[in-house]
Each structure stands twice: as structure tokens, then as C-alpha cells.
mmCIF entry with sequence, helices, sheets and N, C-alpha, C, O atoms, coordinates in Angstrom:
data_MODEL
# 
_entry.id   MODEL 
# 
_entity.id                         1 
_entity.type                       polymer 
_entity.pdbx_number_of_molecules   1 
# 
_entity_poly.entity_id                      1 
_entity_poly.type                           'polypeptide(L)' 
_entity_poly.nstd_linkage                   no 
_entity_poly.nstd_monomer                   no 
_entity_poly.pdbx_seq_one_letter_code       MNAQYILDWMPLVIPVGAIVFIVVIARKASKIDAEK 
_entity_poly.pdbx_seq_one_letter_code_can   MNAQYILDWMPLVIPVGAIVFIVVIARKASKIDAEK 
_entity_poly.pdbx_strand_id                 A 
# 
loop_
_entity_poly_seq.entity_id 
_entity_poly_seq.num 
_entity_poly_seq.mon_id 
_entity_poly_seq.hetero 
1 1  MET n 
1 2  ASN n 
1 3  ALA n 
1 4  GLN n 
1 5  TYR n 
1 6  ILE n 
1 7  LEU n 
1 8  ASP n 
1 9  TRP n 
1 10 MET n 
1 11 PRO n 
1 12 LEU n 
1 13 VAL n 
1 14 ILE n 
1 15 PRO n 
1 16 VAL n 
1 17 GLY n 
1 18 ALA n 
1 19 ILE n 
1 20 VAL n 
1 21 PHE n 
1 22 ILE n 
1 23 VAL n 
1 24 VAL n 
1 25 ILE n 
1 26 ALA n 
1 27 ARG n 
1 28 LYS n 
1 29 ALA n 
1 30 SER n 
1 31 LYS n 
1 32 ILE n 
1 33 ASP n 
1 34 ALA n 
1 35 GLU n 
1 36 LYS n 
# 
_struct_asym.id          A 
_struct_asym.entity_id   1 
# 
_struct_conf.conf_type_id            HELX_P 
_struct_conf.id                      HELX_P1 
_struct_conf.pdbx_PDB_helix_id       AA1 
_struct_conf.beg_label_comp_id       ALA 
_struct_conf.beg_label_asym_id       A 
_struct_conf.beg_label_seq_id        3 
_struct_conf.pdbx_beg_PDB_ins_code   ? 
_struct_conf.end_label_comp_id       GLU 
_struct_conf.end_label_asym_id       A 
_struct_conf.end_label_seq_id        35 
_struct_conf.pdbx_end_PDB_ins_code   ? 
_struct_conf.beg_auth_comp_id        ALA 
_struct_conf.beg_auth_asym_id        A 
_struct_conf.beg_auth_seq_id         3 
_struct_conf.end_auth_comp_id        GLU 
_struct_conf.end_auth_asym_id        A 
_struct_conf.end_auth_seq_id         35 
_struct_conf.pdbx_PDB_helix_class    1 
_struct_conf.details                 ? 
_struct_conf.pdbx_PDB_helix_length   33 
# 
_struct_conf_type.id          HELX_P 
_struct_conf_type.criteria    ? 
_struct_conf_type.reference   ? 
# 
loop_
_atom_site.group_PDB 
_atom_site.id 
_atom_site.type_symbol 
_atom_site.label_atom_id 
_atom_site.label_alt_id 
_atom_site.label_comp_id 
_atom_site.label_asym_id 
_atom_site.label_entity_id 
_atom_site.label_seq_id 
_atom_site.pdbx_PDB_ins_code 
_atom_site.Cartn_x 
_atom_site.Cartn_y 
_atom_site.Cartn_z 
_atom_site.occupancy 
_atom_site.B_iso_or_equiv 
_atom_site.pdbx_formal_charge 
_atom_site.auth_seq_id 
_atom_site.auth_comp_id 
_atom_site.auth_asym_id 
_atom_site.auth_atom_id 
_atom_site.pdbx_PDB_model_num 
ATOM 1   N N  . MET A 1 1  ? -4.153  0.799  3.268  1.00 0.00 ? 1  MET A N  1 
ATOM 2   C CA . MET A 1 1  ? -4.465  2.065  2.576  1.00 0.00 ? 1  MET A CA 1 
ATOM 3   C C  . MET A 1 1  ? -4.588  1.793  1.072  1.00 0.00 ? 1  MET A C  1 
ATOM 4   O O  . MET A 1 1  ? -3.585  1.576  0.391  1.00 0.00 ? 1  MET A O  1 
ATOM 5   N N  . ASN A 1 2  ? -5.814  1.807  0.563  1.00 0.00 ? 2  ASN A N  1 
ATOM 6   C CA . ASN A 1 2  ? -5.975  1.639  -0.877 1.00 0.00 ? 2  ASN A CA 1 
ATOM 7   C C  . ASN A 1 2  ? -6.148  2.999  -1.551 1.00 0.00 ? 2  ASN A C  1 
ATOM 8   O O  . ASN A 1 2  ? -6.366  4.007  -0.879 1.00 0.00 ? 2  ASN A O  1 
ATOM 9   N N  . ALA A 1 3  ? -6.052  3.021  -2.852 1.00 0.00 ? 3  ALA A N  1 
ATOM 10  C CA . ALA A 1 3  ? -6.070  4.292  -3.587 1.00 0.00 ? 3  ALA A CA 1 
ATOM 11  C C  . ALA A 1 3  ? -7.408  5.001  -3.411 1.00 0.00 ? 3  ALA A C  1 
ATOM 12  O O  . ALA A 1 3  ? -7.447  6.226  -3.293 1.00 0.00 ? 3  ALA A O  1 
ATOM 13  N N  . GLN A 1 4  ? -8.504  4.247  -3.393 1.00 0.00 ? 4  GLN A N  1 
ATOM 14  C CA . GLN A 1 4  ? -9.827  4.884  -3.285 1.00 0.00 ? 4  GLN A CA 1 
ATOM 15  C C  . GLN A 1 4  ? -9.960  5.617  -1.954 1.00 0.00 ? 4  GLN A C  1 
ATOM 16  O O  . GLN A 1 4  ? -10.520 6.712  -1.900 1.00 0.00 ? 4  GLN A O  1 
ATOM 17  N N  . TYR A 1 5  ? -9.446  5.015  -0.879 1.00 0.00 ? 5  TYR A N  1 
ATOM 18  C CA . TYR A 1 5  ? -9.510  5.649  0.440  1.00 0.00 ? 5  TYR A CA 1 
ATOM 19  C C  . TYR A 1 5  ? -8.764  6.975  0.430  1.00 0.00 ? 5  TYR A C  1 
ATOM 20  O O  . TYR A 1 5  ? -9.251  7.970  0.967  1.00 0.00 ? 5  TYR A O  1 
ATOM 21  N N  . ILE A 1 6  ? -7.584  6.989  -0.182 1.00 0.00 ? 6  ILE A N  1 
ATOM 22  C CA . ILE A 1 6  ? -6.785  8.217  -0.264 1.00 0.00 ? 6  ILE A CA 1 
ATOM 23  C C  . ILE A 1 6  ? -7.518  9.266  -1.089 1.00 0.00 ? 6  ILE A C  1 
ATOM 24  O O  . ILE A 1 6  ? -7.560  10.437 -0.712 1.00 0.00 ? 6  ILE A O  1 
ATOM 25  N N  . LEU A 1 7  ? -8.094  8.852  -2.214 1.00 0.00 ? 7  LEU A N  1 
ATOM 26  C CA . LEU A 1 7  ? -8.798  9.804  -3.083 1.00 0.00 ? 7  LEU A CA 1 
ATOM 27  C C  . LEU A 1 7  ? -10.016 10.390 -2.377 1.00 0.00 ? 7  LEU A C  1 
ATOM 28  O O  . LEU A 1 7  ? -10.347 11.558 -2.581 1.00 0.00 ? 7  LEU A O  1 
ATOM 29  N N  . ASP A 1 8  ? -10.688 9.587  -1.548 1.00 0.00 ? 8  ASP A N  1 
ATOM 30  C CA . ASP A 1 8  ? -11.864 10.089 -0.829 1.00 0.00 ? 8  ASP A CA 1 
ATOM 31  C C  . ASP A 1 8  ? -11.479 11.150 0.194  1.00 0.00 ? 8  ASP A C  1 
ATOM 32  O O  . ASP A 1 8  ? -12.239 12.092 0.417  1.00 0.00 ? 8  ASP A O  1 
ATOM 33  N N  . TRP A 1 9  ? -10.316 11.015 0.817  1.00 0.00 ? 9  TRP A N  1 
ATOM 34  C CA . TRP A 1 9  ? -9.905  11.945 1.875  1.00 0.00 ? 9  TRP A CA 1 
ATOM 35  C C  . TRP A 1 9  ? -9.135  13.153 1.357  1.00 0.00 ? 9  TRP A C  1 
ATOM 36  O O  . TRP A 1 9  ? -9.036  14.165 2.051  1.00 0.00 ? 9  TRP A O  1 
ATOM 37  N N  . MET A 1 10 ? -8.589  13.061 0.148  1.00 0.00 ? 10 MET A N  1 
ATOM 38  C CA . MET A 1 10 ? -7.793  14.160 -0.406 1.00 0.00 ? 10 MET A CA 1 
ATOM 39  C C  . MET A 1 10 ? -8.501  15.520 -0.343 1.00 0.00 ? 10 MET A C  1 
ATOM 40  O O  . MET A 1 10 ? -7.901  16.490 0.120  1.00 0.00 ? 10 MET A O  1 
ATOM 41  N N  . PRO A 1 11 ? -9.765  15.619 -0.796 1.00 0.00 ? 11 PRO A N  1 
ATOM 42  C CA . PRO A 1 11 ? -10.440 16.926 -0.779 1.00 0.00 ? 11 PRO A CA 1 
ATOM 43  C C  . PRO A 1 11 ? -10.572 17.508 0.622  1.00 0.00 ? 11 PRO A C  1 
ATOM 44  O O  . PRO A 1 11 ? -10.682 18.725 0.770  1.00 0.00 ? 11 PRO A O  1 
ATOM 45  N N  . LEU A 1 12 ? -10.563 16.668 1.651  1.00 0.00 ? 12 LEU A N  1 
ATOM 46  C CA . LEU A 1 12 ? -10.667 17.173 3.021  1.00 0.00 ? 12 LEU A CA 1 
ATOM 47  C C  . LEU A 1 12 ? -9.300  17.519 3.591  1.00 0.00 ? 12 LEU A C  1 
ATOM 48  O O  . LEU A 1 12 ? -9.152  18.496 4.326  1.00 0.00 ? 12 LEU A O  1 
ATOM 49  N N  . VAL A 1 13 ? -8.303  16.714 3.246  1.00 0.00 ? 13 VAL A N  1 
ATOM 50  C CA . VAL A 1 13 ? -6.966  16.895 3.828  1.00 0.00 ? 13 VAL A CA 1 
ATOM 51  C C  . VAL A 1 13 ? -6.268  18.124 3.255  1.00 0.00 ? 13 VAL A C  1 
ATOM 52  O O  . VAL A 1 13 ? -5.584  18.844 3.982  1.00 0.00 ? 13 VAL A O  1 
ATOM 53  N N  . ILE A 1 14 ? -6.437  18.369 1.957  1.00 0.00 ? 14 ILE A N  1 
ATOM 54  C CA . ILE A 1 14 ? -5.714  19.478 1.317  1.00 0.00 ? 14 ILE A CA 1 
ATOM 55  C C  . ILE A 1 14 ? -6.067  20.838 1.931  1.00 0.00 ? 14 ILE A C  1 
ATOM 56  O O  . ILE A 1 14 ? -5.149  21.583 2.274  1.00 0.00 ? 14 ILE A O  1 
ATOM 57  N N  . PRO A 1 15 ? -7.351  21.205 2.090  1.00 0.00 ? 15 PRO A N  1 
ATOM 58  C CA . PRO A 1 15 ? -7.668  22.517 2.680  1.00 0.00 ? 15 PRO A CA 1 
ATOM 59  C C  . PRO A 1 15 ? -7.167  22.642 4.118  1.00 0.00 ? 15 PRO A C  1 
ATOM 60  O O  . PRO A 1 15 ? -6.667  23.694 4.516  1.00 0.00 ? 15 PRO A O  1 
ATOM 61  N N  . VAL A 1 16 ? -7.301  21.572 4.893  1.00 0.00 ? 16 VAL A N  1 
ATOM 62  C CA . VAL A 1 16 ? -6.834  21.616 6.286  1.00 0.00 ? 16 VAL A CA 1 
ATOM 63  C C  . VAL A 1 16 ? -5.322  21.792 6.324  1.00 0.00 ? 16 VAL A C  1 
ATOM 64  O O  . VAL A 1 16 ? -4.807  22.594 7.103  1.00 0.00 ? 16 VAL A O  1 
ATOM 65  N N  . GLY A 1 17 ? -4.620  21.053 5.495  1.00 0.00 ? 17 GLY A N  1 
ATOM 66  C CA . GLY A 1 17 ? -3.168  21.176 5.433  1.00 0.00 ? 17 GLY A CA 1 
ATOM 67  C C  . GLY A 1 17 ? -2.742  22.564 5.011  1.00 0.00 ? 17 GLY A C  1 
ATOM 68  O O  . GLY A 1 17 ? -1.764  23.105 5.527  1.00 0.00 ? 17 GLY A O  1 
ATOM 69  N N  . ALA A 1 18 ? -3.475  23.146 4.070  1.00 0.00 ? 18 ALA A N  1 
ATOM 70  C CA . ALA A 1 18 ? -3.149  24.491 3.602  1.00 0.00 ? 18 ALA A CA 1 
ATOM 71  C C  . ALA A 1 18 ? -3.345  25.506 4.718  1.00 0.00 ? 18 ALA A C  1 
ATOM 72  O O  . ALA A 1 18 ? -2.523  26.407 4.888  1.00 0.00 ? 18 ALA A O  1 
ATOM 73  N N  . ILE A 1 19 ? -4.435  25.367 5.486  1.00 0.00 ? 19 ILE A N  1 
ATOM 74  C CA . ILE A 1 19 ? -4.704  26.300 6.587  1.00 0.00 ? 19 ILE A CA 1 
ATOM 75  C C  . ILE A 1 19 ? -3.614  26.186 7.647  1.00 0.00 ? 19 ILE A C  1 
ATOM 76  O O  . ILE A 1 19 ? -3.103  27.197 8.130  1.00 0.00 ? 19 ILE A O  1 
ATOM 77  N N  . VAL A 1 20 ? -3.260  24.957 8.008  1.00 0.00 ? 20 VAL A N  1 
ATOM 78  C CA . VAL A 1 20 ? -2.208  24.753 9.016  1.00 0.00 ? 20 VAL A CA 1 
ATOM 79  C C  . VAL A 1 20 ? -0.892  25.348 8.534  1.00 0.00 ? 20 VAL A C  1 
ATOM 80  O O  . VAL A 1 20 ? -0.178  25.988 9.306  1.00 0.00 ? 20 VAL A O  1 
ATOM 81  N N  . PHE A 1 21 ? -0.570  25.138 7.258  1.00 0.00 ? 21 PHE A N  1 
ATOM 82  C CA . PHE A 1 21 ? 0.669   25.666 6.691  1.00 0.00 ? 21 PHE A CA 1 
ATOM 83  C C  . PHE A 1 21 ? 0.686   27.187 6.769  1.00 0.00 ? 21 PHE A C  1 
ATOM 84  O O  . PHE A 1 21 ? 1.701   27.778 7.138  1.00 0.00 ? 21 PHE A O  1 
ATOM 85  N N  . ILE A 1 22 ? -0.432  27.828 6.424  1.00 0.00 ? 22 ILE A N  1 
ATOM 86  C CA . ILE A 1 22 ? -0.510  29.296 6.456  1.00 0.00 ? 22 ILE A CA 1 
ATOM 87  C C  . ILE A 1 22 ? -0.359  29.806 7.885  1.00 0.00 ? 22 ILE A C  1 
ATOM 88  O O  . ILE A 1 22 ? 0.329   30.798 8.124  1.00 0.00 ? 22 ILE A O  1 
ATOM 89  N N  . VAL A 1 23 ? -1.003  29.126 8.835  1.00 0.00 ? 23 VAL A N  1 
ATOM 90  C CA . VAL A 1 23 ? -0.923  29.560 10.237 1.00 0.00 ? 23 VAL A CA 1 
ATOM 91  C C  . VAL A 1 23 ? 0.510   29.458 10.743 1.00 0.00 ? 23 VAL A C  1 
ATOM 92  O O  . VAL A 1 23 ? 0.988   30.361 11.430 1.00 0.00 ? 23 VAL A O  1 
ATOM 93  N N  . VAL A 1 24 ? 1.200   28.371 10.412 1.00 0.00 ? 24 VAL A N  1 
ATOM 94  C CA . VAL A 1 24 ? 2.590   28.191 10.856 1.00 0.00 ? 24 VAL A CA 1 
ATOM 95  C C  . VAL A 1 24 ? 3.476   29.289 10.272 1.00 0.00 ? 24 VAL A C  1 
ATOM 96  O O  . VAL A 1 24 ? 4.296   29.864 10.987 1.00 0.00 ? 24 VAL A O  1 
ATOM 97  N N  . ILE A 1 25 ? 3.319   29.584 8.984  1.00 0.00 ? 25 ILE A N  1 
ATOM 98  C CA . ILE A 1 25 ? 4.117   30.638 8.352  1.00 0.00 ? 25 ILE A CA 1 
ATOM 99  C C  . ILE A 1 25 ? 3.806   31.991 8.984  1.00 0.00 ? 25 ILE A C  1 
ATOM 100 O O  . ILE A 1 25 ? 4.709   32.792 9.225  1.00 0.00 ? 25 ILE A O  1 
ATOM 101 N N  . ALA A 1 26 ? 2.529   32.245 9.252  1.00 0.00 ? 26 ALA A N  1 
ATOM 102 C CA . ALA A 1 26 ? 2.134   33.523 9.850  1.00 0.00 ? 26 ALA A CA 1 
ATOM 103 C C  . ALA A 1 26 ? 2.735   33.674 11.245 1.00 0.00 ? 26 ALA A C  1 
ATOM 104 O O  . ALA A 1 26 ? 3.176   34.762 11.616 1.00 0.00 ? 26 ALA A O  1 
ATOM 105 N N  . ARG A 1 27 ? 2.755   32.593 12.016 1.00 0.00 ? 27 ARG A N  1 
ATOM 106 C CA . ARG A 1 27 ? 3.334   32.667 13.359 1.00 0.00 ? 27 ARG A CA 1 
ATOM 107 C C  . ARG A 1 27 ? 4.836   32.914 13.293 1.00 0.00 ? 27 ARG A C  1 
ATOM 108 O O  . ARG A 1 27 ? 5.371   33.698 14.077 1.00 0.00 ? 27 ARG A O  1 
ATOM 109 N N  . LYS A 1 28 ? 5.516   32.252 12.365 1.00 0.00 ? 28 LYS A N  1 
ATOM 110 C CA . LYS A 1 28 ? 6.955   32.475 12.211 1.00 0.00 ? 28 LYS A CA 1 
ATOM 111 C C  . LYS A 1 28 ? 7.219   33.915 11.806 1.00 0.00 ? 28 LYS A C  1 
ATOM 112 O O  . LYS A 1 28 ? 8.155   34.538 12.308 1.00 0.00 ? 28 LYS A O  1 
ATOM 113 N N  . ALA A 1 29 ? 6.407   34.449 10.909 1.00 0.00 ? 29 ALA A N  1 
ATOM 114 C CA . ALA A 1 29 ? 6.580   35.830 10.457 1.00 0.00 ? 29 ALA A CA 1 
ATOM 115 C C  . ALA A 1 29 ? 6.330   36.799 11.607 1.00 0.00 ? 29 ALA A C  1 
ATOM 116 O O  . ALA A 1 29 ? 7.058   37.780 11.758 1.00 0.00 ? 29 ALA A O  1 
ATOM 117 N N  . SER A 1 30 ? 5.306   36.532 12.419 1.00 0.00 ? 30 SER A N  1 
ATOM 118 C CA . SER A 1 30 ? 4.994   37.434 13.526 1.00 0.00 ? 30 SER A CA 1 
ATOM 119 C C  . SER A 1 30 ? 6.096   37.379 14.580 1.00 0.00 ? 30 SER A C  1 
ATOM 120 O O  . SER A 1 30 ? 6.400   38.394 15.207 1.00 0.00 ? 30 SER A O  1 
ATOM 121 N N  . LYS A 1 31 ? 6.699   36.205 14.784 1.00 0.00 ? 31 LYS A N  1 
ATOM 122 C CA . LYS A 1 31 ? 7.802   36.102 15.744 1.00 0.00 ? 31 LYS A CA 1 
ATOM 123 C C  . LYS A 1 31 ? 9.001   36.906 15.260 1.00 0.00 ? 31 LYS A C  1 
ATOM 124 O O  . LYS A 1 31 ? 9.668   37.567 16.056 1.00 0.00 ? 31 LYS A O  1 
ATOM 125 N N  . ILE A 1 32 ? 9.277   36.855 13.970 1.00 0.00 ? 32 ILE A N  1 
ATOM 126 C CA . ILE A 1 32 ? 10.396  37.621 13.417 1.00 0.00 ? 32 ILE A CA 1 
ATOM 127 C C  . ILE A 1 32 ? 10.131  39.121 13.585 1.00 0.00 ? 32 ILE A C  1 
ATOM 128 O O  . ILE A 1 32 ? 11.034  39.881 13.936 1.00 0.00 ? 32 ILE A O  1 
ATOM 129 N N  . ASP A 1 33 ? 8.889   39.538 13.333 1.00 0.00 ? 33 ASP A N  1 
ATOM 130 C CA . ASP A 1 33 ? 8.549   40.956 13.476 1.00 0.00 ? 33 ASP A CA 1 
ATOM 131 C C  . ASP A 1 33 ? 8.648   41.389 14.938 1.00 0.00 ? 33 ASP A C  1 
ATOM 132 O O  . ASP A 1 33 ? 9.049   42.517 15.224 1.00 0.00 ? 33 ASP A O  1 
ATOM 133 N N  . ALA A 1 34 ? 8.286   40.499 15.863 1.00 0.00 ? 34 ALA A N  1 
ATOM 134 C CA . ALA A 1 34 ? 8.301   40.840 17.280 1.00 0.00 ? 34 ALA A CA 1 
ATOM 135 C C  . ALA A 1 34 ? 9.731   40.997 17.786 1.00 0.00 ? 34 ALA A C  1 
ATOM 136 O O  . ALA A 1 34 ? 9.981   41.785 18.698 1.00 0.00 ? 34 ALA A O  1 
ATOM 137 N N  . GLU A 1 35 ? 10.667  40.258 17.206 1.00 0.00 ? 35 GLU A N  1 
ATOM 138 C CA . GLU A 1 35 ? 12.053  40.324 17.667 1.00 0.00 ? 35 GLU A CA 1 
ATOM 139 C C  . GLU A 1 35 ? 12.729  41.629 17.261 1.00 0.00 ? 35 GLU A C  1 
ATOM 140 O O  . GLU A 1 35 ? 13.705  42.041 17.887 1.00 0.00 ? 35 GLU A O  1 
ATOM 141 N N  . LYS A 1 36 ? 12.225  42.275 16.231 1.00 0.00 ? 36 LYS A N  1 
ATOM 142 C CA . LYS A 1 36 ? 12.867  43.505 15.763 1.00 0.00 ? 36 LYS A CA 1 
ATOM 143 C C  . LYS A 1 36 ? 12.662  44.630 16.784 1.00 0.00 ? 36 LYS A C  1 
ATOM 144 O O  . LYS A 1 36 ? 13.129  45.749 16.572 1.00 0.00 ? 36 LYS A O  1 
# 
């Protein structure tokens, strides 16, 4: 893994990671709401 390879993939990985993070938080929030 060299630095250039990481820099090339960063713009693709960040949005995907952000979407996955939001989905996980949303599911946890919906589970909490469902338990009430």
C-alpha cells in the first residue's frame, strides 16, 4: 500500500463510508424508536 494508491481511493471511500455510517445510525435510531 503506497501513499498514491491511498490518495487515489480516498475520494471514493469517504462518501461510501459516510453513507454506511448514516445508515447504521439510522437503523439504531429506528430500533430505539420501535422499542418504545
